[in-house]
Every structure is written in C-alpha cells, then in structure tokens.
C-alpha positions as CSV (number, residue, x, y, z in Angstrom):
1,M,0.1,-0.1,0.1
2,T,2.9,2.3,0.7
3,N,4.2,1.8,-2.9
4,D,1.0,2.9,-4.2
5,I,0.7,5.8,-2.4
6,N,4.2,6.9,-3.4
7,K,3.3,6.1,-7.1
8,I,0.3,8.2,-6.7
9,S,2.2,11.1,-5.1
10,D,4.8,11.0,-7.7
11,G,2.4,11.0,-10.6
12,I,0.0,13.9,-9.2
13,G,2.5,16.1,-7.5
14,E,4.2,18.0,-10.2
15,K,1.0,17.8,-12.5
16,I,-1.2,20.1,-10.0
17,A,1.5,22.5,-9.3
18,L,1.9,22.7,-13.2
19,L,-1.7,23.1,-13.8
20,F,-2.2,26.0,-11.1
21,Q,0.9,27.5,-13.0
22,N,-0.8,27.2,-16.4
23,I,-4.0,28.6,-15.3
24,S,-2.7,31.6,-13.7
25,T,-0.4,32.2,-16.6
26,F,-3.4,32.1,-18.9
27,S,-5.7,34.5,-17.1
28,I,-3.0,37.0,-16.5
29,G,-1.8,37.0,-19.9
30,L,-5.6,37.1,-21.2
31,A,-5.9,40.2,-18.7
32,V,-2.7,42.0,-19.9
33,G,-3.9,41.3,-23.4
34,L,-7.2,42.8,-22.9
35,V,-5.7,45.8,-21.4
36,K,-2.9,46.3,-24.2
37,G,-4.8,45.5,-27.4
38,W,-8.4,44.0,-26.8
39,K,-9.0,43.5,-30.4
40,L,-6.2,41.3,-31.0
41,T,-7.1,39.4,-27.9
42,L,-10.5,38.9,-29.0
43,V,-9.3,37.7,-32.5
44,I,-6.9,35.1,-30.8
45,L,-9.7,34.2,-28.4
46,S,-11.9,33.4,-31.4
47,T,-9.3,30.9,-32.6
48,S,-9.1,29.0,-29.1
49,P,-11.8,26.5,-29.3
50,L,-10.2,25.2,-32.5
51,I,-6.8,24.8,-30.5
52,I,-8.4,23.3,-27.7
53,A,-10.3,20.9,-29.8
54,S,-7.0,19.7,-31.9
55,A,-5.2,19.5,-28.3
56,A,-7.8,17.0,-26.8
57,I,-8.0,14.9,-30.2
58,F,-4.1,14.7,-30.1
59,S,-4.2,13.7,-26.4
60,R,-6.6,11.0,-27.0
61,I,-4.5,9.7,-29.7
62,I,-1.5,10.0,-27.4
63,I,-3.3,8.1,-24.6
64,S,-4.5,5.1,-27.0
65,L,-1.1,4.6,-28.7
66,T,0.5,4.8,-25.0
67,T,-2.0,1.9,-24.0
68,K,-1.0,0.1,-26.9
69,E,2.7,0.5,-26.2
70,L,2.2,-0.8,-22.4
71,N,0.3,-3.8,-23.8
72,A,3.2,-4.8,-26.4
73,Y,5.7,-4.3,-23.6
74,S,3.7,-6.6,-21.1
75,K,3.4,-9.3,-24.0
76,A,7.2,-9.1,-24.5
77,G,8.1,-9.3,-21.1
78,A,5.7,-12.3,-20.7
79,V,7.5,-14.0,-23.8
80,A,11.1,-13.0,-22.4
81,E,10.2,-14.3,-19.0
82,E,9.1,-17.7,-20.6
C-alpha cells in the first residue's frame, strides 16, 4: 500500500503545480492582452476553441498509443520471461 501511495504522489505532485501555473499564466496573460490590445486579444480568443479541440484530439490519440505500447511491452516481457 505504501508503494501505491508513493506512485500516486509522484504522478500527481508535479501535475497539480503545473496546472495552477498554467491557469494563472493564461488568466494573467489574458488580462494583460485585454488591457494592451483588446481587438487582437478577441481575435486570438476566437481561434482558441480550434486549438483546444485539436489538443483534445491529439491527447486521446497519444493515450491510445501509449496503452498499445504498454500492452506490447507486457506481452514482450511475458515472452522473455518464459
């Protein structure tokens, strides 16, 4: 059980900090952009749904390929163990 908790801690520890950093960077950048050049900021915001959709599609592709890779490694490990 201790090993599982350590694995969860290692996996989540950095990601939560990076999530907060990215959210704060985005919101501060958006605020500065709206103050300095609101027209350009609105143009950039109009393209952001396309960017978010493409990032979601690519992340799903990467997840599926990673799953296939792990399955292939487990099969190869079983063959090598025999």
